[in-house]
N, CA, C and O atoms as a Tripos MOL2 file, in Angstrom:
@<TRIPOS>MOLECULE
protein
  296   295    74     0     0
PROTEIN
NO_CHARGES

@<TRIPOS>ATOM
      1 N          -8.8480    9.5440    4.6780 N.3       1 MET1
      2 CA         -9.7870    8.9750    5.6350 C.3       1 MET1
      3 C          -9.5020    9.4640    7.0480 C.2       1 MET1
      4 O          -9.6380    8.7010    8.0050 O.2       1 MET1
      5 N          -9.1220   10.6820    7.1870 N.am      2 GLU2
      6 CA         -8.9260   11.2830    8.5070 C.3       2 GLU2
      7 C          -7.9750   10.4860    9.3840 C.2       2 GLU2
      8 O          -8.2210   10.3300   10.5800 O.2       2 GLU2
      9 N          -6.8890    9.9780    8.8050 N.am      3 GLY3
     10 CA         -5.8740    9.2820    9.5750 C.3       3 GLY3
     11 C          -6.1640    7.8170    9.8390 C.2       3 GLY3
     12 O          -5.3350    7.1280   10.4340 O.2       3 GLY3
     13 N          -7.3220    7.3200    9.4120 N.am      4 LYS4
     14 CA         -7.6450    5.9090    9.6130 C.3       4 LYS4
     15 C          -6.9280    5.0820    8.5650 C.2       4 LYS4
     16 O          -7.0220    5.3640    7.3700 O.2       4 LYS4
     17 N          -6.2140    4.0630    9.0090 N.am      5 ILE5
     18 CA         -5.4820    3.1900    8.1120 C.3       5 ILE5
     19 C          -6.3990    2.0410    7.7070 C.2       5 ILE5
     20 O          -6.9410    1.3370    8.5600 O.2       5 ILE5
     21 N          -6.5660    1.8580    6.4070 N.am      6 THR6
     22 CA         -7.4210    0.7850    5.9170 C.3       6 THR6
     23 C          -6.6800   -0.0120    4.8580 C.2       6 THR6
     24 O          -5.8210    0.5110    4.1480 O.2       6 THR6
     25 N          -7.0300   -1.2840    4.7660 N.am      7 GLU7
     26 CA         -6.5190   -2.0950    3.6660 C.3       7 GLU7
     27 C          -7.5510   -2.0410    2.5600 C.2       7 GLU7
     28 O          -8.7550   -2.0630    2.8130 O.2       7 GLU7
     29 N          -7.0680   -1.9700    1.3320 N.am      8 GLN8
     30 CA         -7.9780   -1.8960    0.2080 C.3       8 GLN8
     31 C          -7.5560   -2.8900   -0.8620 C.2       8 GLN8
     32 O          -6.3720   -3.0360   -1.1630 O.2       8 GLN8
     33 N          -8.5370   -3.5640   -1.4290 N.am      9 LEU9
     34 CA         -8.3170   -4.5090   -2.5120 C.3       9 LEU9
     35 C          -9.4940   -4.3720   -3.4680 C.2       9 LEU9
     36 O         -10.6470   -4.5550   -3.0790 O.2       9 LEU9
     37 N          -9.1910   -4.0470   -4.7270 N.am     10 PHE10
     38 CA        -10.2440   -3.8300   -5.7080 C.3      10 PHE10
     39 C         -10.0360   -4.7270   -6.9150 C.2      10 PHE10
     40 O          -8.9000   -5.0350   -7.2750 O.2      10 PHE10
     41 N         -11.1200   -5.1430   -7.5380 N.am     11 ASN11
     42 CA        -11.0820   -5.8240   -8.8240 C.3      11 ASN11
     43 C         -11.2000   -4.7310   -9.8780 C.2      11 ASN11
     44 O         -12.3010   -4.2790  -10.1920 O.2      11 ASN11
     45 N         -10.0740   -4.3140  -10.4160 N.am     12 LEU12
     46 CA        -10.0660   -3.1710  -11.3310 C.3      12 LEU12
     47 C         -10.7380   -3.4720  -12.6650 C.2      12 LEU12
     48 O         -11.1650   -2.5420  -13.3500 O.2      12 LEU12
     49 N         -10.8450   -4.7330  -13.0550 N.am     13 GLN13
     50 CA        -11.5560   -5.0640  -14.2910 C.3      13 GLN13
     51 C         -13.0570   -4.8820  -14.1230 C.2      13 GLN13
     52 O         -13.7240   -4.3460  -15.0070 O.2      13 GLN13
     53 N         -13.5880   -5.3270  -12.9930 N.am     14 LYS14
     54 CA        -15.0290   -5.2250  -12.7470 C.3      14 LYS14
     55 C         -15.4190   -3.9160  -12.0670 C.2      14 LYS14
     56 O         -16.5680   -3.4860  -12.1620 O.2      14 LYS14
     57 N         -14.4760   -3.2880  -11.3860 N.am     15 ASP15
     58 CA        -14.7550   -2.0970  -10.5840 C.3      15 ASP15
     59 C         -13.6520   -1.0520  -10.7920 C.2      15 ASP15
     60 O         -12.9070   -0.7480   -9.8600 O.2      15 ASP15
     61 N         -13.5420   -0.4960  -12.0200 N.am     16 PRO16
     62 CA        -12.4540    0.4480  -12.2990 C.3      16 PRO16
     63 C         -12.5280    1.7300  -11.4700 C.2      16 PRO16
     64 O         -11.5240    2.4270  -11.3180 O.2      16 PRO16
     65 N         -13.6900    2.0420  -10.9410 N.am     17 GLY17
     66 CA        -13.8340    3.2310  -10.1000 C.3      17 GLY17
     67 C         -13.4610    2.9930   -8.6480 C.2      17 GLY17
     68 O         -13.5520    3.9030   -7.8240 O.2      17 GLY17
     69 N         -13.0420    1.7750   -8.3310 N.am     18 GLU18
     70 CA        -12.6300    1.3880   -6.9740 C.3      18 GLU18
     71 C         -13.6930    1.7600   -5.9410 C.2      18 GLU18
     72 O         -13.4140    2.4470   -4.9580 O.2      18 GLU18
     73 N         -14.9150    1.2900   -6.1850 N.am     19 LEU19
     74 CA        -16.0330    1.5920   -5.3000 C.3      19 LEU19
     75 C         -16.3100    0.4860   -4.2880 C.2      19 LEU19
     76 O         -16.8670    0.7510   -3.2220 O.2      19 LEU19
     77 N         -15.9260   -0.7590   -4.6100 N.am     20 VAL20
     78 CA        -16.2190   -1.8990   -3.7320 C.3      20 VAL20
     79 C         -14.9000   -2.4650   -3.2080 C.2      20 VAL20
     80 O         -14.1380   -3.0820   -3.9520 O.2      20 VAL20
     81 N         -14.6420   -2.2470   -1.9210 N.am     21 ASN21
     82 CA        -13.4310   -2.7410   -1.2850 C.3      21 ASN21
     83 C         -13.6300   -4.2120   -0.9150 C.2      21 ASN21
     84 O         -14.4990   -4.5380   -0.1060 O.2      21 ASN21
     85 N         -12.8350   -5.0890   -1.5000 N.am     22 LEU22
     86 CA        -12.9560   -6.5360   -1.2930 C.3      22 LEU22
     87 C         -12.0200   -7.0700   -0.2110 C.2      22 LEU22
     88 O         -11.9840   -8.2780    0.0200 O.2      22 LEU22
     89 N         -11.2780   -6.2190    0.4410 N.am     23 ALA23
     90 CA        -10.2480   -6.6550    1.3820 C.3      23 ALA23
     91 C         -10.7820   -7.5510    2.4920 C.2      23 ALA23
     92 O         -10.1290   -8.5270    2.8620 O.2      23 ALA23
     93 N         -11.9420   -7.2410    3.0220 N.am     24 ASP24
     94 CA        -12.4850   -8.0450    4.1210 C.3      24 ASP24
     95 C         -13.0830   -9.3600    3.6390 C.2      24 ASP24
     96 O         -13.1490  -10.3310    4.3940 O.2      24 ASP24
     97 N         -13.5190   -9.3910    2.3760 N.am     25 GLU25
     98 CA        -14.1650  -10.5920    1.8450 C.3      25 GLU25
     99 C         -13.1680  -11.6200    1.3120 C.2      25 GLU25
    100 O         -13.4340  -12.8210    1.3580 O.2      25 GLU25
    101 N         -12.0380  -11.1640    0.8130 N.am     26 LEU26
    102 CA        -11.0950  -12.0470    0.1380 C.3      26 LEU26
    103 C          -9.7970  -12.1780    0.9240 C.2      26 LEU26
    104 O          -8.7210  -11.8720    0.4090 O.2      26 LEU26
    105 N          -9.8960  -12.6250    2.1500 N.am     27 THR27
    106 CA         -8.7430  -12.6900    3.0390 C.3      27 THR27
    107 C          -7.6180  -13.5410    2.4620 C.2      27 THR27
    108 O          -6.4580  -13.1320    2.5150 O.2      27 THR27
    109 N          -7.9300  -14.7100    1.9130 N.am     28 GLU28
    110 CA         -6.8890  -15.5930    1.3740 C.3      28 GLU28
    111 C          -6.1820  -14.9330    0.1830 C.2      28 GLU28
    112 O          -4.9540  -14.9540    0.1030 O.2      28 GLU28
    113 N          -6.9390  -14.3600   -0.7240 N.am     29 LYS29
    114 CA         -6.3620  -13.6890   -1.8890 C.3      29 LYS29
    115 C          -5.5600  -12.4680   -1.4440 C.2      29 LYS29
    116 O          -4.4840  -12.2030   -1.9800 O.2      29 LYS29
    117 N          -6.0770  -11.7310   -0.4750 N.am     30 LYS30
    118 CA         -5.3750  -10.5560    0.0440 C.3      30 LYS30
    119 C          -4.0280  -10.9560    0.6180 C.2      30 LYS30
    120 O          -3.0260  -10.2840    0.3730 O.2      30 LYS30
    121 N          -3.9920  -12.0360    1.3740 N.am     31 ASN31
    122 CA         -2.7330  -12.5050    1.9500 C.3      31 ASN31
    123 C          -1.7520  -12.9330    0.8660 C.2      31 ASN31
    124 O          -0.5540  -12.6690    0.9680 O.2      31 ASN31
    125 N          -2.2590  -13.5940   -0.1680 N.am     32 GLU32
    126 CA         -1.4100  -14.0120   -1.2890 C.3      32 GLU32
    127 C          -0.8070  -12.7880   -1.9890 C.2      32 GLU32
    128 O           0.3880  -12.7670   -2.2840 O.2      32 GLU32
    129 N          -1.6280  -11.7780   -2.2510 N.am     33 LEU33
    130 CA         -1.1420  -10.5670   -2.9140 C.3      33 LEU33
    131 C          -0.1850   -9.7780   -2.0150 C.2      33 LEU33
    132 O           0.7840   -9.1940   -2.5000 O.2      33 LEU33
    133 N          -0.4550   -9.7610   -0.7230 N.am     34 HIS34
    134 CA          0.4170   -9.0830    0.2350 C.3      34 HIS34
    135 C           1.8080   -9.7110    0.2200 C.2      34 HIS34
    136 O           2.8140   -9.0030    0.1930 O.2      34 HIS34
    137 N           1.8600  -11.0470    0.2390 N.am     35 ASP35
    138 CA          3.1490  -11.7550    0.2000 C.3      35 ASP35
    139 C           3.8920  -11.4660   -1.1040 C.2      35 ASP35
    140 O           5.1040  -11.2470   -1.1010 O.2      35 ASP35
    141 N           3.1650  -11.4670   -2.2060 N.am     36 LEU36
    142 CA          3.7640  -11.1670   -3.5010 C.3      36 LEU36
    143 C           4.3330   -9.7490   -3.5160 C.2      36 LEU36
    144 O           5.4430   -9.5240   -3.9980 O.2      36 LEU36
    145 N           3.5670   -8.7990   -2.9860 N.am     37 LEU37
    146 CA          4.0250   -7.4110   -2.9170 C.3      37 LEU37
    147 C           5.2720   -7.2880   -2.0520 C.2      37 LEU37
    148 O           6.2320   -6.6220   -2.4410 O.2      37 LEU37
    149 N           5.2680   -7.9280   -0.8780 N.am     38 MET38
    150 CA          6.4290   -7.8390    0.0140 C.3      38 MET38
    151 C           7.6770   -8.4080   -0.6510 C.2      38 MET38
    152 O           8.7640   -7.8450   -0.5160 O.2      38 MET38
    153 N           7.5280   -9.5200   -1.3670 N.am     39 ASN39
    154 CA          8.6770  -10.1070   -2.0630 C.3      39 ASN39
    155 C           9.2070   -9.1660   -3.1330 C.2      39 ASN39
    156 O          10.4200   -9.0140   -3.2790 O.2      39 ASN39
    157 N           8.3130   -8.5340   -3.8790 N.am     40 GLN40
    158 CA          8.7290   -7.5920   -4.9150 C.3      40 GLN40
    159 C           9.4150   -6.3690   -4.3000 C.2      40 GLN40
    160 O          10.3820   -5.8460   -4.8550 O.2      40 GLN40
    161 N           8.9130   -5.9270   -3.1670 N.am     41 MET41
    162 CA          9.5110   -4.7650   -2.4970 C.3      41 MET41
    163 C          10.9340   -5.0800   -2.0430 C.2      41 MET41
    164 O          11.8290   -4.2480   -2.1890 O.2      41 MET41
    165 N          11.1460   -6.2630   -1.5010 N.am     42 VAL42
    166 CA         12.4930   -6.6670   -1.0740 C.3      42 VAL42
    167 C          13.4200   -6.7450   -2.2810 C.2      42 VAL42
    168 O          14.5410   -6.2400   -2.2450 O.2      42 VAL42
    169 N          12.9470   -7.3790   -3.3440 N.am     43 GLU43
    170 CA         13.7650   -7.5160   -4.5490 C.3      43 GLU43
    171 C          14.1380   -6.1610   -5.1490 C.2      43 GLU43
    172 O          15.2140   -6.0060   -5.7270 O.2      43 GLU43
    173 N          13.2510   -5.1900   -5.0090 N.am     44 ASN44
    174 CA         13.4840   -3.8730   -5.6030 C.3      44 ASN44
    175 C          14.0020   -2.8470   -4.6040 C.2      44 ASN44
    176 O          14.0460   -1.6540   -4.9030 O.2      44 ASN44
    177 N          14.3930   -3.3080   -3.4170 N.am     45 HIS45
    178 CA         14.9690   -2.4470   -2.3800 C.3      45 HIS45
    179 C          14.0510   -1.2820   -2.0210 C.2      45 HIS45
    180 O          14.5060   -0.1480   -1.8750 O.2      45 HIS45
    181 N          12.7620   -1.5640   -1.8790 N.am     46 ASP46
    182 CA         11.7910   -0.5300   -1.5090 C.3      46 ASP46
    183 C          12.0440   -0.0940   -0.0730 C.2      46 ASP46
    184 O          12.3710   -0.9220    0.7770 O.2      46 ASP46
    185 N          11.8980    1.1870    0.2040 N.am     47 PHE47
    186 CA         12.1870    1.7300    1.5350 C.3      47 PHE47
    187 C          11.0370    1.5690    2.5150 C.2      47 PHE47
    188 O          11.2430    1.7250    3.7180 O.2      47 PHE47
    189 N           9.8280    1.2620    2.0430 N.am     48 CYS48
    190 CA          8.6860    1.0950    2.9440 C.3      48 CYS48
    191 C           8.7590   -0.2650    3.6360 C.2      48 CYS48
    192 O           9.3270   -1.2170    3.1010 O.2      48 CYS48
    193 N           8.1740   -0.3410    4.8320 N.am     49 ASP49
    194 CA          8.1570   -1.5790    5.5980 C.3      49 ASP49
    195 C           6.7050   -1.9390    5.8930 C.2      49 ASP49
    196 O           6.0930   -1.3620    6.7920 O.2      49 ASP49
    197 N           6.1520   -2.8860    5.1450 N.am     50 LEU50
    198 CA          4.7430   -3.2430    5.3030 C.3      50 LEU50
    199 C           4.4470   -3.9320    6.6220 C.2      50 LEU50
    200 O           3.2800   -4.1140    6.9670 O.2      50 LEU50
    201 N           5.4780   -4.3210    7.3720 N.am     51 THR51
    202 CA          5.2300   -4.9270    8.6760 C.3      51 THR51
    203 C           4.9100   -3.8660    9.7280 C.2      51 THR51
    204 O           4.4540   -4.1890   10.8250 O.2      51 THR51
    205 N           5.1480   -2.6120    9.3900 N.am     52 GLN52
    206 CA          4.8550   -1.5000   10.3020 C.3      52 GLN52
    207 C           3.4970   -0.8980    9.9330 C.2      52 GLN52
    208 O           3.1350   -0.8820    8.7560 O.2      52 GLN52
    209 N           2.7440   -0.4080   10.9100 N.am     53 PRO53
    210 CA          1.3860    0.0700   10.6170 C.3      53 PRO53
    211 C           1.3430    1.2700    9.6740 C.2      53 PRO53
    212 O           0.3510    1.4550    8.9690 O.2      53 PRO53
    213 N           2.3850    2.0830    9.6450 N.am     54 LEU54
    214 CA          2.3680    3.2480    8.7710 C.3      54 LEU54
    215 C           3.3220    3.1130    7.5970 C.2      54 LEU54
    216 O           3.4850    4.0630    6.8320 O.2      54 LEU54
    217 N           3.9460    1.9770    7.4370 N.am     55 TRP55
    218 CA          4.8030    1.5990    6.3150 C.3      55 TRP55
    219 C           6.1180    2.3350    6.2430 C.2      55 TRP55
    220 O           7.1330    1.7060    5.9430 O.2      55 TRP55
    221 N           6.1640    3.6250    6.4970 N.am     56 TRP56
    222 CA          7.4000    4.3870    6.3370 C.3      56 TRP56
    223 C           8.4280    3.8640    7.3110 C.2      56 TRP56
    224 O           8.0760    3.4450    8.4140 O.2      56 TRP56
    225 N           9.6900    3.8780    6.9270 N.am     57 LYS57
    226 CA         10.7480    3.2260    7.6910 C.3      57 LYS57
    227 C          10.8800    3.7090    9.1320 C.2      57 LYS57
    228 O          11.3260    2.9490    9.9910 O.2      57 LYS57
    229 N          10.5040    4.9510    9.4150 N.am     58 ASP58
    230 CA         10.6080    5.4010   10.8070 C.3      58 ASP58
    231 C           9.2370    5.5210   11.4860 C.2      58 ASP58
    232 O           9.1520    6.0070   12.6130 O.2      58 ASP58
    233 N           8.1720    5.0870   10.8190 N.am     59 GLY59
    234 CA          6.8620    5.0150   11.4460 C.3      59 GLY59
    235 C           6.0120    6.2680   11.3690 C.2      59 GLY59
    236 O           4.8920    6.2680   11.8800 O.2      59 GLY59
    237 N           6.4990    7.3420   10.7480 N.am     60 HIS60
    238 CA          5.6470    8.5310   10.6550 C.3      60 HIS60
    239 C           4.8920    8.5340    9.3380 C.2      60 HIS60
    240 O           5.2980    7.8990    8.3650 O.2      60 HIS60
    241 N           3.7880    9.2630    9.3290 N.am     61 LYS61
    242 CA          3.0350    9.4100    8.0900 C.3      61 LYS61
    243 C           3.7470   10.3990    7.1940 C.2      61 LYS61
    244 O           4.2020   11.4500    7.6460 O.2      61 LYS61
    245 N           3.8410   10.0590    5.9270 N.am     62 LEU62
    246 CA          4.4690   10.9740    4.9730 C.3      62 LEU62
    247 C           3.5690   12.1730    4.7200 C.2      62 LEU62
    248 O           2.3530   12.0390    4.5860 O.2      62 LEU62
    249 N           4.1750   13.3270    4.6570 N.am     63 THR63
    250 CA          3.4390   14.5100    4.2260 C.3      63 THR63
    251 C           3.4820   14.5550    2.7070 C.2      63 THR63
    252 O           4.2870   13.8620    2.0860 O.2      63 THR63
    253 N           2.6280   15.3580    2.1120 N.am     64 TRP64
    254 CA          2.6240   15.4980    0.6630 C.3      64 TRP64
    255 C           3.9890   15.9880    0.1720 C.2      64 TRP64
    256 O           4.5090   15.4850   -0.8240 O.2      64 TRP64
    257 N           4.5660   16.9660    0.8690 N.am     65 ASP65
    258 CA          5.8720   17.4930    0.4730 C.3      65 ASP65
    259 C           6.9510   16.4150    0.5120 C.2      65 ASP65
    260 O           7.7940   16.3560   -0.3840 O.2      65 ASP65
    261 N           6.9380   15.5650    1.5360 N.am     66 GLU66
    262 CA          7.9190   14.4870    1.6150 C.3      66 GLU66
    263 C           7.7570   13.5250    0.4440 C.2      66 GLU66
    264 O           8.7430   13.1010   -0.1590 O.2      66 GLU66
    265 N           6.5220   13.1840    0.1270 N.am     67 LEU67
    266 CA          6.2720   12.2760   -0.9750 C.3      67 LEU67
    267 C           6.7300   12.8660   -2.2990 C.2      67 LEU67
    268 O           7.3800   12.1810   -3.0890 O.2      67 LEU67
    269 N           6.4010   14.1180   -2.5480 N.am     68 ILE68
    270 CA          6.7980   14.7830   -3.7870 C.3      68 ILE68
    271 C           8.3260   14.8350   -3.8920 C.2      68 ILE68
    272 O           8.8810   14.5900   -4.9640 O.2      68 ILE68
    273 N           8.9970   15.1470   -2.8030 N.am     69 ASN69
    274 CA         10.4510   15.2530   -2.8240 C.3      69 ASN69
    275 C          11.1480   13.9210   -3.0830 C.2      69 ASN69
    276 O          12.2880   13.9030   -3.5460 O.2      69 ASN69
    277 N          10.4750   12.7980   -2.7890 N.am     70 LEU70
    278 CA         11.0480   11.4940   -3.0850 C.3      70 LEU70
    279 C          11.1290   11.2470   -4.5930 C.2      70 LEU70
    280 O          11.9860   10.4960   -5.0590 O.2      70 LEU70
    281 N          10.2500   11.8710   -5.3360 N.am     71 TYR71
    282 CA         10.1340   11.5740   -6.7630 C.3      71 TYR71
    283 C          10.4490   12.7510   -7.6650 C.2      71 TYR71
    284 O          10.0100   12.7770   -8.8150 O.2      71 TYR71
    285 N          11.1970   13.7230   -7.1720 N.am     72 VAL72
    286 CA         11.6150   14.8530   -7.9920 C.3      72 VAL72
    287 C          12.8200   14.4230   -8.8120 C.2      72 VAL72
    288 O          13.8180   13.9440   -8.2730 O.2      72 VAL72
    289 N          12.7150   14.5980  -10.0970 N.am     73 PHE73
    290 CA         13.8080   14.2260  -10.9920 C.3      73 PHE73
    291 C          14.4730   15.4770  -11.5310 C.2      73 PHE73
    292 O          13.7920   16.4390  -11.8870 O.2      73 PHE73
    293 N          15.7720   15.4740  -11.5930 N.am     74 GLU74
    294 CA         16.5140   16.6250  -12.1130 C.3      74 GLU74
    295 C          16.7370   16.4890  -13.6010 C.2      74 GLU74
    296 O          17.3450   17.3650  -14.2160 O.2      74 GLU74
@<TRIPOS>BOND
     1     1     2 1
     2     2     3 1
     3     3     4 2
     4     3     5 am
     5     5     6 1
     6     6     7 1
     7     7     8 2
     8     7     9 am
     9     9    10 1
    10    10    11 1
    11    11    12 2
    12    11    13 am
    13    13    14 1
    14    14    15 1
    15    15    16 2
    16    15    17 am
    17    17    18 1
    18    18    19 1
    19    19    20 2
    20    19    21 am
    21    21    22 1
    22    22    23 1
    23    23    24 2
    24    23    25 am
    25    25    26 1
    26    26    27 1
    27    27    28 2
    28    27    29 am
    29    29    30 1
    30    30    31 1
    31    31    32 2
    32    31    33 am
    33    33    34 1
    34    34    35 1
    35    35    36 2
    36    35    37 am
    37    37    38 1
    38    38    39 1
    39    39    40 2
    40    39    41 am
    41    41    42 1
    42    42    43 1
    43    43    44 2
    44    43    45 am
    45    45    46 1
    46    46    47 1
    47    47    48 2
    48    47    49 am
    49    49    50 1
    50    50    51 1
    51    51    52 2
    52    51    53 am
    53    53    54 1
    54    54    55 1
    55    55    56 2
    56    55    57 am
    57    57    58 1
    58    58    59 1
    59    59    60 2
    60    59    61 am
    61    61    62 1
    62    62    63 1
    63    63    64 2
    64    63    65 am
    65    65    66 1
    66    66    67 1
    67    67    68 2
    68    67    69 am
    69    69    70 1
    70    70    71 1
    71    71    72 2
    72    71    73 am
    73    73    74 1
    74    74    75 1
    75    75    76 2
    76    75    77 am
    77    77    78 1
    78    78    79 1
    79    79    80 2
    80    79    81 am
    81    81    82 1
    82    82    83 1
    83    83    84 2
    84    83    85 am
    85    85    86 1
    86    86    87 1
    87    87    88 2
    88    87    89 am
    89    89    90 1
    90    90    91 1
    91    91    92 2
    92    91    93 am
    93    93    94 1
    94    94    95 1
    95    95    96 2
    96    95    97 am
    97    97    98 1
    98    98    99 1
    99    99   100 2
   100    99   101 am
   101   101   102 1
   102   102   103 1
   103   103   104 2
   104   103   105 am
   105   105   106 1
   106   106   107 1
   107   107   108 2
   108   107   109 am
   109   109   110 1
   110   110   111 1
   111   111   112 2
   112   111   113 am
   113   113   114 1
   114   114   115 1
   115   115   116 2
   116   115   117 am
   117   117   118 1
   118   118   119 1
   119   119   120 2
   120   119   121 am
   121   121   122 1
   122   122   123 1
   123   123   124 2
   124   123   125 am
   125   125   126 1
   126   126   127 1
   127   127   128 2
   128   127   129 am
   129   129   130 1
   130   130   131 1
   131   131   132 2
   132   131   133 am
   133   133   134 1
   134   134   135 1
   135   135   136 2
   136   135   137 am
   137   137   138 1
   138   138   139 1
   139   139   140 2
   140   139   141 am
   141   141   142 1
   142   142   143 1
   143   143   144 2
   144   143   145 am
   145   145   146 1
   146   146   147 1
   147   147   148 2
   148   147   149 am
   149   149   150 1
   150   150   151 1
   151   151   152 2
   152   151   153 am
   153   153   154 1
   154   154   155 1
   155   155   156 2
   156   155   157 am
   157   157   158 1
   158   158   159 1
   159   159   160 2
   160   159   161 am
   161   161   162 1
   162   162   163 1
   163   163   164 2
   164   163   165 am
   165   165   166 1
   166   166   167 1
   167   167   168 2
   168   167   169 am
   169   169   170 1
   170   170   171 1
   171   171   172 2
   172   171   173 am
   173   173   174 1
   174   174   175 1
   175   175   176 2
   176   175   177 am
   177   177   178 1
   178   178   179 1
   179   179   180 2
   180   179   181 am
   181   181   182 1
   182   182   183 1
   183   183   184 2
   184   183   185 am
   185   185   186 1
   186   186   187 1
   187   187   188 2
   188   187   189 am
   189   189   190 1
   190   190   191 1
   191   191   192 2
   192   191   193 am
   193   193   194 1
   194   194   195 1
   195   195   196 2
   196   195   197 am
   197   197   198 1
   198   198   199 1
   199   199   200 2
   200   199   201 am
   201   201   202 1
   202   202   203 1
   203   203   204 2
   204   203   205 am
   205   205   206 1
   206   206   207 1
   207   207   208 2
   208   207   209 am
   209   209   210 1
   210   210   211 1
   211   211   212 2
   212   211   213 am
   213   213   214 1
   214   214   215 1
   215   215   216 2
   216   215   217 am
   217   217   218 1
   218   218   219 1
   219   219   220 2
   220   219   221 am
   221   221   222 1
   222   222   223 1
   223   223   224 2
   224   223   225 am
   225   225   226 1
   226   226   227 1
   227   227   228 2
   228   227   229 am
   229   229   230 1
   230   230   231 1
   231   231   232 2
   232   231   233 am
   233   233   234 1
   234   234   235 1
   235   235   236 2
   236   235   237 am
   237   237   238 1
   238   238   239 1
   239   239   240 2
   240   239   241 am
   241   241   242 1
   242   242   243 1
   243   243   244 2
   244   243   245 am
   245   245   246 1
   246   246   247 1
   247   247   248 2
   248   247   249 am
   249   249   250 1
   250   250   251 1
   251   251   252 2
   252   251   253 am
   253   253   254 1
   254   254   255 1
   255   255   256 2
   256   255   257 am
   257   257   258 1
   258   258   259 1
   259   259   260 2
   260   259   261 am
   261   261   262 1
   262   262   263 1
   263   263   264 2
   264   263   265 am
   265   265   266 1
   266   266   267 1
   267   267   268 2
   268   267   269 am
   269   269   270 1
   270   270   271 1
   271   271   272 2
   272   271   273 am
   273   273   274 1
   274   274   275 1
   275   275   276 2
   276   275   277 am
   277   277   278 1
   278   278   279 1
   279   279   280 2
   280   279   281 am
   281   281   282 1
   282   282   283 1
   283   283   284 2
   284   283   285 am
   285   285   286 1
   286   286   287 1
   287   287   288 2
   288   287   289 am
   289   289   290 1
   290   290   291 1
   291   291   292 2
   292   291   293 am
   293   293   294 1
   294   294   295 1
   295   295   296 2
@<TRIPOS>SUBSTRUCTURE
     1 MET1         2 RESIDUE 1 A MET
     2 GLU2         6 RESIDUE 1 A GLU
     3 GLY3        10 RESIDUE 1 A GLY
     4 LYS4        14 RESIDUE 1 A LYS
     5 ILE5        18 RESIDUE 1 A ILE
     6 THR6        22 RESIDUE 1 A THR
     7 GLU7        26 RESIDUE 1 A GLU
     8 GLN8        30 RESIDUE 1 A GLN
     9 LEU9        34 RESIDUE 1 A LEU
    10 PHE10       38 RESIDUE 1 A PHE
    11 ASN11       42 RESIDUE 1 A ASN
    12 LEU12       46 RESIDUE 1 A LEU
    13 GLN13       50 RESIDUE 1 A GLN
    14 LYS14       54 RESIDUE 1 A LYS
    15 ASP15       58 RESIDUE 1 A ASP
    16 PRO16       62 RESIDUE 1 A PRO
    17 GLY17       66 RESIDUE 1 A GLY
    18 GLU18       70 RESIDUE 1 A GLU
    19 LEU19       74 RESIDUE 1 A LEU
    20 VAL20       78 RESIDUE 1 A VAL
    21 ASN21       82 RESIDUE 1 A ASN
    22 LEU22       86 RESIDUE 1 A LEU
    23 ALA23       90 RESIDUE 1 A ALA
    24 ASP24       94 RESIDUE 1 A ASP
    25 GLU25       98 RESIDUE 1 A GLU
    26 LEU26      102 RESIDUE 1 A LEU
    27 THR27      106 RESIDUE 1 A THR
    28 GLU28      110 RESIDUE 1 A GLU
    29 LYS29      114 RESIDUE 1 A LYS
    30 LYS30      118 RESIDUE 1 A LYS
    31 ASN31      122 RESIDUE 1 A ASN
    32 GLU32      126 RESIDUE 1 A GLU
    33 LEU33      130 RESIDUE 1 A LEU
    34 HIS34      134 RESIDUE 1 A HIS
    35 ASP35      138 RESIDUE 1 A ASP
    36 LEU36      142 RESIDUE 1 A LEU
    37 LEU37      146 RESIDUE 1 A LEU
    38 MET38      150 RESIDUE 1 A MET
    39 ASN39      154 RESIDUE 1 A ASN
    40 GLN40      158 RESIDUE 1 A GLN
    41 MET41      162 RESIDUE 1 A MET
    42 VAL42      166 RESIDUE 1 A VAL
    43 GLU43      170 RESIDUE 1 A GLU
    44 ASN44      174 RESIDUE 1 A ASN
    45 HIS45      178 RESIDUE 1 A HIS
    46 ASP46      182 RESIDUE 1 A ASP
    47 PHE47      186 RESIDUE 1 A PHE
    48 CYS48      190 RESIDUE 1 A CYS
    49 ASP49      194 RESIDUE 1 A ASP
    50 LEU50      198 RESIDUE 1 A LEU
    51 THR51      202 RESIDUE 1 A THR
    52 GLN52      206 RESIDUE 1 A GLN
    53 PRO53      210 RESIDUE 1 A PRO
    54 LEU54      214 RESIDUE 1 A LEU
    55 TRP55      218 RESIDUE 1 A TRP
    56 TRP56      222 RESIDUE 1 A TRP
    57 LYS57      226 RESIDUE 1 A LYS
    58 ASP58      230 RESIDUE 1 A ASP
    59 GLY59      234 RESIDUE 1 A GLY
    60 HIS60      238 RESIDUE 1 A HIS
    61 LYS61      242 RESIDUE 1 A LYS
    62 LEU62      246 RESIDUE 1 A LEU
    63 THR63      250 RESIDUE 1 A THR
    64 TRP64      254 RESIDUE 1 A TRP
    65 ASP65      258 RESIDUE 1 A ASP
    66 GLU66      262 RESIDUE 1 A GLU
    67 LEU67      266 RESIDUE 1 A LEU
    68 ILE68      270 RESIDUE 1 A ILE
    69 ASN69      274 RESIDUE 1 A ASN
    70 LEU70      278 RESIDUE 1 A LEU
    71 TYR71      282 RESIDUE 1 A TYR
    72 VAL72      286 RESIDUE 1 A VAL
    73 PHE73      290 RESIDUE 1 A PHE
    74 GLU74      294 RESIDUE 1 A GLU
């Protein structure tokens, strides 16, 4: 999206193609899921920080190469 940060929430059972973004309509549910995600991330020692606008621990946007290198298995 040309650098625009958006929140997205989809009903994958009714909308498997992810065509209808429900994030603005379901604020209470979005907040509930956000809290659940943050708790799971803490429990699993995830390196991203959802309190920051770009999530990555130092605030920069990940490049494709950086992302790929995080998940290279030997």
